[in-house]
N, C-alpha and C positions, 0 to 999 in steps of 0.2 A: 692809328689811334691819336686823337687830339690830346693837347696838353691837359685839358680838363679831365678827360677820361683816364689819363695816366696817373693823375693825382687821386682818382676815385677809390673809395673802399670797395664799391660795387658798381659794375657797369654792365649794361645790356646793349648789345650791338646787333643791328639789323635782324632782330628776332622776328621769325614768322611761325605762327602756330595755327594749325588747321584742326577742324573737327569733322569727322566723317559722320554724316547723318543720312537718313533715308531720303530727305529732300535734296541733298547735295552737299558739297563741301563748303563748310563755314570757315571763312578766313578771319578768325577772331583777332589775330595780331598780324599785321602786314608790314614788316620792315621797321619795327620800332627800335629806337636807340635812346637810352637815357643813362644817367650816372648820378651817384651821390657821394659826397665827400664825408670825411669824419666830422661830426658835429654839425652837419648841414641837414636841413629839412627840405626835401623835394616834394612838392604837391603835385599829384596827378589828378586831373579833373576831366570830366566829359560825361555825356549822357549814358544811360544804361545800354550795354552792348557795344561800348566804344573800345573795349579791350583792356581796361584798366586792371581789373582783378586777374585776368588771365596772365598778363605779363608777370604779376607778382607770384602767382601759383607756379609759373614756369621756373622762377628763381628758386622757390622752395622745393621743386620736384614733386608737386602735389597735383599735377594735371590729371584729369580722369583718363581712363583707358582709351576712350575714343579720340583723344587729342594726339597730335603728332607735331613735334618741332621740326619744321621743314628745313630751316637753316637759321644761322645766327650764332651768337656767342654770349655767354654770361660769365663774367670774370669777377672773382672775389679775391682781393689781395694777391693778384697774380695767378690764381688758379682758375682754370677753365672748368666750370662746374658741370657742364654738359658731358664732359669726358670722364667724370668720376664714376666709380662703380657704386652699387647700391649701398654698401657698407660705409663708404666714405661720405655719401650724401646724407645718410642717417646721422653720422657723427657731426656733420655740419649743422643740420636742422636743429634749431633751438639752442645750440651751443654757440655758434658764431653768427647765424642769421635767424632771427625769430620773427613770428608773425602774430599780430593781434587781429582776430577775426571780427567780422561785422556783427554777428549774433552770438553773444557769449552764452546764451541759454542753450543753444544747440551745440556749441563748441565744447562746453563743459560736460563731463560725464555725470548724469543725474544720480547715479548709484554710488558715487564715491564722494567722500568728504572733501571739501575744498582744499584743506591743508594737505591731504594725502595726494591730491592731483598735482599740486605744486611740487611736493617732495618727489613724486614719480618722475617729473621732468629732470630733477636734479640727479636722481639715482640712474637715469638712463645714460648720463654722461660723466658722472663722477663716482668714485669709489668712496662713499661715505656711509656711515652707519644709519640705521633707521631713525634713531633719536636725533642725530645731527641733521638729517634731512628735514625732519619735522620742525626742528628748531629754526632752521633756515627759512622754512615756509612761513612760520610765524613772523620772523623778522621782515620778510618781503611784504606780507600783508600789512604790517605796521608801516612800512616804508611808503606804500601806495595810499596810505591814509585811511585804512579801515580800522575803526575803533574796536577796542577789546579783541585784538587780533588773535590772542591765544584761544579765546572762547569761539570766535568765528571760524577758526581753522577746523574746528570739530563739527561744523554745520555743513549742510548740503546746499547745492546751488539754488534750489527752489526757496531756501530760507533767506537768500540774499535779494536785495533790491536790484533793479537794472544797473544802477550806477556802481553798486558794490560788485556785481558780477563782472562788469567791465574792468574794474580795478583788479579783481582776482586774475582775470585774463592777462592784464599787463604785468602783474606780479609773476605769473608763470612764464611769460615771455622774457622777463628780465632776470629770471632765476640764475642764469649762467653768464650774465653780463655780456650779451651779444654785441658785436660791433655794429650790426645793422638791424633796425626794427622796421618791419613792413606793417603799417597800420592800415587795414582795409576797412574803410568806413567805421572808425572806432567809436563814433558818437551818434550814429544815425538814429538809433532807437531811444536815445536818451533825452531827457528834458534839457532845456537850454541852460539851466543853472548847473546841472550835473555835467553837461557838455563842457562848460567853461572850466569846471573843476578838473575834469579829465585832461583837457588840453594843457592846463597849468601844470598838472602832474607830469605829463610827457615832456614838456619843455624844461621843467626842473631836472628831471632825470637826464635829459640830453645835456644840460649844462654841467651836471655833476660828473657824468660818465663819458661825455664826448660821443654819444651814440649818434650814428647816422640814421635819420628817420625818413621813410618814404610814406607820405600821407596820401592815401587814396580816398577821394571824397568827391561828392557832388556839391558840397557846401563851399562856395567861393569865399564866404566870409571867414571860414576857418583858415583857408589858404592865405587870405589877405593878412590875417593876424599872426600866423605862425610859420609860414613857409619862407625860405630864402629864394628858391626858384620854383617856377610853376611850369608843368608840361600839360598841354591841352591835347586830348586825343579825340579823334572822330573816325568812326567806321574802321577801327583797327589801326589807324595811322596817326602819326604825330602831325598836328596842325600847327602848333606853335610852342616854343619853349624859350624861357629866358628868366631874367630877374623879376621877382614878383612885383616890385614897384613899377618897373618899366612897362610890363604887360598890362597891369591894371590901369595905368595912366594913359597908355597909348597902344592898345592892341592893334596888331597888324594883320590878323586873320579875321575874315568875316564871321566865322563861327565863334571865335573868342568874343568878338564884339557883340554878337547875338546873345551869348550867355550872359554877359555883363549887363546888357541893356534890358533883358527880360526879368531881372531880379526885382523883387519887392524890397525896398530899403527904408529904414527908419529915418535916415538922414536926408532923404530927397522929398521934394514936393509930391504929394499924392494926387496925381491927375485922374482923369476919367478912365483911362485905359492903360494897360501895360503894353510895352513893346513885346512882340512875340517872334519866335522863329517859326515860319510856316511849315506845315507838314510834319513828317515823322522821320527819325533816323532810318536809313535804308537797311534792307535785309542784307546780312553779311554773306548770304548765299549768292546774291546777285547785286553786287555793288555797282553803282552807275559808272560808266566810262568817264575818263578824265578826272577832274576833281570830284571826290565823292560827295562834297557838300553842295555842288552846283544846283541841284534841284530845289534847294531851300534858300539859295543865296540871292540877295538883292543886287549884287554886283556881277552876277554870272554873265559871261560872254561866250562866244563860239569857242574861243581858246579853252575856256574852263570845261567845256563839254567833251573835248577830245584829248586834252593834254593834262597829264597828272603833274601838278606843280612840284618842283623840287624843294626840299627843305634847305633853305639858304640863309646866309647871314642877313640880319636886318641892319639897323643903325649901328649896333655894336656886335662884336664878334660872338658874344655869348647869348645873343638873342637871335633865334632861328625861326623862320616862318615859311610855310608852304602855301602861298597864295599868289595868284596872278595879279591881283588888284590891291596890293598892300597900301599904296598911296591913297586910294579912294577910301579904304577902310580907316586909315589914320585920320583923314579929314573928317569923316563922319563921327569918329570917336571924340575928336576935339570939339565938334559942334554939340554933341550930346552932353559932354561934360560941362560946357558953358551954359547949357539950358537948365541944369539942375540947380536946386537951391536947398538951403537948410530948412528945418521945420518952422523957424520963425517967419519964413516967407510963404507959408502954406497957402495954397489956393482953397479958400473956404467956400467956394461956390457950390461944392458938392455937399450941401447940407441935407440932413435927414428930412424927408417930407413931413409936413405938419398934418397930423391926422389923429383920430381917436385910437385908443389902445385896442389892439387885436388880441393880445395875450397879457393877462395879469396873474402873477404868481405872488402869493402872500404867505410868508412864514412857512414855506414848504419844508417838510422833514421826510427823510427816508432813512430809516435804520434797518439794518439786517441783523437778525438775532444770531447769536453764537450759542450753539448747544453742544453737549457732549453726552455720550452714552447711546448705544445703538438700540437697546431694548426700552429703557426708561430715560429718554433724553432730558437733560436738565439745562435750563437757561443759564448761561454763564456770562452773558453781557451782550452788547450790541456794537456793530460797526456803524458809526455815525457818518454815513457817506454824504448825506445832505442834511444840514442841521440849521434850519431857519433861514431859508433864502427867499428874498422878495425882489422881484423885478417886473418891468413892463416892456412890451414890445409893440410898437405902432405898425399900422398898415404900411407896407412898402419900406420898412426900416430893417436894417441889419444890426442886431445886437450880438456882439462877440462875447463868449465866455472863455477866459484864458486861465491857465494855471498849470502846475506840474502834474504829473501822473499821481493819482491818489487824491486829487483835490476835490473830486466829486462832479466834474464837468459832465461826463457822459451819463452818470447816474441821474443828474439833474434833468438832462434832456429826455432820458427814457421815462422818468417819472412824469414829466410834463405831457409826454405822449401817452401816458397811462400804459406803457409797456411793462412797467413795474408799479405796484400800488403804493401810493403815498402813505406814510405813517401818520402825518398830520399836515395841516395847512390847507390852502384852497388854490384851485386852478380855474381861472375864468378864461374862456376862449370865445371871442367874437360875441361877447355879451351873455354867454351861457356858462353856468357853473358846471364844470365837468368833473369835479373832484370825486363825486360818488356816482357818476353816470353809469347806467347799466350797459349791458352788452349791445342792445339794439341802438341806444343813443350813441354809444362810442363808435359803432360801425358807420353811422352817418357822419360823425365828427371827423373820423379818420380819413374821409374823402378829402377833407380840407387841411389835414396835417400829414405831411409826408416827411421822409428822411432820405438823405444821401449818406451812404456809409463810407467809412475810412478806406476799406480795402475792397475795391470793385471786383477783384478776383474771387473773394470769398462770398460776396453778396449777390452774385449772379449765378443762377443755376447752370452748371456746365452742360447739362443735357438738353437745354432749351435753346432755340434759335433766338436771335435778337428780336424778331417779330413777335414771338411768343412771350418773351420777357416783358417787352414794352406794352403789349396788349393785355397782360395778365391782370393789372388792377381793374380795368374796365370789366373783364369777365367776372372777377370776384365780387364786384359791387353791382353787377347786373345793369350797367349803364352803357350807353353808346358813347364811348370815348372818342377822342380825336384820332384821325387816321394815323397809323404807325409811320407812314412815310412823311407826313407833315411833322410829327413829333421829332423824328430823326433829323429832318431838315432844320428844325429849331435849334438843335444842339450841334449842327455842323456835320452831320453824317449823311451820305448819299443813300439812295434806295438800294444799292447793291449790298449794303450791310444787313438787310433784313434777314437774309438766309444764312448768315454766318453764326458760328457759335463763339462763346466768350474766349476760348483758347486761340481763336483766329484773329483776335483783336489785340492792339497794343494797350498799355495801361491807361493812357489818356482816352482812347476810344472806349474802353470798358467803363470808365467813369462817365463819359458822355451818355452811354446807354443807361447807366444808373440814374443820371439826371433826367433823361427822357422818361424813364419809368416814373420818377417822382412827380413830374408835371403832367402826367397823363390824365389825371382826374381834375385838373384845374384847381389845385390847392391854393389856400391863402397863406399858409405857413409851411416852410421847409426847414427842417433841422439838418444842418450840414455838420456832420461829425467828422472832423479832421479830413475834409474831402480832397485835399491836395497834398497831404503829408507823404504819401507813398509815390508821388510822381516826380519825374525829373523837372528841373527848374524851367526848362523851355516849355514843357507840357503844362506845368503848373500855371504859367502865365496865361496860356490859352484857356484853361478851365476857369480861372478867376475872371477873365474877361467875359466868358460865356455866362457865368453866374450873375455878373453885374448886368449884362444885356437882358437876361431873362427877368431879373428883378424889375428893371425899368419897363420892359415890354408888357409883362403880365401883372405888375403890381404886387409881386411876391414880398413876403417878409421872411427874413432868415434869422434863425438862431444858430450862430456860427461858432462851433466848438473848435478850439485850436490851441496848440502850445506855441505856435509860431507867431510872435508878435509883429514881425515885419509883414506877414500876410494880413493879419488883423488890422494893422495900421493902414493898409490899402483899401480894404473892403468894408470895414465897419463904420457905422455912424456913432454907436456907443459901445463901451467896453465894460464888462463886469469881470473883476479879478477875483478868482476863488482860491482859497487855501483851506485845506482840511475840512471841507464841507460847508464853509461859510464864504460870503462875499466880503472882501476886505476893502475894496475900492470900486466905485461905480461912477463913470464920468463919460462925457463926450470924448470921442476919439482924440481930437486935438488937445483938449485939456489934459487928458491922461498922459499923452506922450510928451507934451511940453512941460507939464508941471505935475509929475507923479508925486504923491504925498505919502503913500504907505511904504515903509521900508521893503516890503515884499515886492511891490510893483517896481520900485526903483531897482531892486536886484534883478528882476526878470528883464527889464529893459536894458540894463547895463550889460547883461550876459548875452544879448542878441548880437552875433557877429555882423559887422558892417563890411561889405566888400570893397574896402579902400584901405590899403596898408597904412597910409599916413594917419588916417583918422582912427583906425582900429587899434593901432599900437600906442596911441597917446591919449585915449579917452579914459575917464575914471571907471573903476570897477567897484561894484558893491555886491559882493557875493555872500549868500547865506552859507552857513557851515552845516555839514552833516546831511542826513536824509530826512524826508518828511516823516513825522511821527505816525504811529499807528492810529487809524481812525477809531479803533476799538478802545483806545486809551489816550485821548487827546490831552495835551497839557492843560492845566488850569489857567484861568484868566485868559490872556491873549494867547491864542494857539500858535502864533508865530514866534513867541518870545524865546523859545529854545534855540532858534536859528537866526535871530534878529541881529544884524550888525549894529544897529542903533543901540539896542539894549546892551550889547556887549561892550561898546566902546564910548558911548556918549552919555548914557543916563547915569544918574546917581543911584545909590543903593535904595533910597526911598522910592524913587521912580520905578526901579526894577521890581520892587515889592508890589507896587500898584499893578504892574503888568502881570505879576503872578496871581494876584488876588481878584482882579476885576476884568471881566470880559468886556472889551470896548464895543460900544454901539456903533452902528454904521450911520454916522451923522456928519453934517458939514461943520467942520471946526474952523471955518474961515478960509478953506482952500478953494471954495467955489463948487465943490461936489462932495458927496458923502465918502468918508474914510473911516474904517474901523481901526483906529490907532489912537491911544491916549496922547501921543506926542507927535502927531503927524506934522510934517513940514515938507513943502515942495523942494525938490532938488534937481539940478541939471544932471542928466545922465548921458547925453550925447556929446 
């Protein structure tokens, strides 16, 4: 055991975990070693299927029945966990080692009040009375920043927002003051502002309690901002591990370099294309011989194809790497770093094409009525999902709509497509008013307006082959569409995919099929509703490049819905920022990211993690407080005022009164673009 491991609170040594399946033996974890000290954060990163979560579940003793630990050791404070009996493992789980799961909605019991669930974790390990356990649950909810904790403890998980559910999960994990906290993608489903709040909470708890944290994530920006060391996994093995600053500055494994190079970043020049890692991660049933990354590696040699590289010391003893060509990788990394620049040096050659408007939306409103009573329903109010939105979209242009969950982004897109009926306002498409278009007219218009959905798994019929899925739009509209093989070739898929079903495809391949279906009728406009949010970063870059290529080749216009501003900063020409049903800022991409003027836009941009430890840990933070208010009862005046950092810390009482009384118009107040803020002022956020 190394000196590092001997100091560790928790260590995993040479762990191998297999899954028996009908298709063969899946080697999910293949000789993985890592450790974490008291008060330290270890970040574990890698694509889906790399073995990140399986190693954590092995620590917790939560592997499914089909899994088998072939060999290895897991040591916690000198105890070998794999040798403990079931009772001893139960006593440890939650008490000394706790876990925050990826999806709190499925991890929390929907039939139990939140406070009772937290108290249940306490009662499982401590002999305390019912009242004392409930009181401790209230204290924990307050500690993790949930307002009105006593009242909220009596509510059910569905009554909590996503951020509040994750805070409740953290409260449950911390109930017994564990020494180690395993955080498995703790912020994946959260808005960027809530993500920043959750990470601040975890770091504060760590500082106060000395908790060791294992942060399992695909978000390299989170690792850059919060981890002390980072472990990169690929195909069930450790590719590289070491201090976070050293690995981000000079990665020595080709896979680590590929992950870092394929990221969309707010602090880098936005060029024409993203760097990508070619291909897909290998099947863990048939891992390639030699280095498992060699089929996708630019540096691969014959040695890589036959010899598995050992995990050996790099420049420093605490930096280990398993790569035959580390010197070449470092040289490429240094060259890549020198080629990047800050937003002030942006390449403005990729301007939006000058053309007439394809889509014009004026004062669009979509309210959903709230009724009560089954027999004689009574109107109780309205959810003001979209409340007076105006924007235009030119031919060949990409306009991004960004904002937190509940801001009305997806409802706006669905209303524009007439998938839901507008309450008021007008929609003009290609010179035609389609606001009140009838069924026959809409059928014709919808050949020219298509959508790519967020979750390709849910949007593709599992009983249809790829050929049937892609050809379906042509059959529905009764037209001779483009050949399926040609459409698949446009999105980078070969003819062999035509006979496959969605479950036989990777996430990136399923999304490519969804894009092929969207372009089948030769549309002019495609609504992209979070099209890359569910994909690994390496696949995300491939899909973004594909969308840009199709836009240029086919003259498509995109209405691009996203909460990821780094993605938006790469692909968009103009950006509309939405908050609680309204547009609060509308600007060219570069103007928005260089000179954001609305406090909400500033908060969104400052919350986006940048995958550079030096930058990420020293940049200013402008974070809103609390959750987005209900669209059924929005605040008076400026809807952002209840969470606005500017209103809280910079404005006078008379100015705050103006925010309470007057709803700001979306106009240019000297910033060079429209902003819906009485006291808008540009501010540096990077």
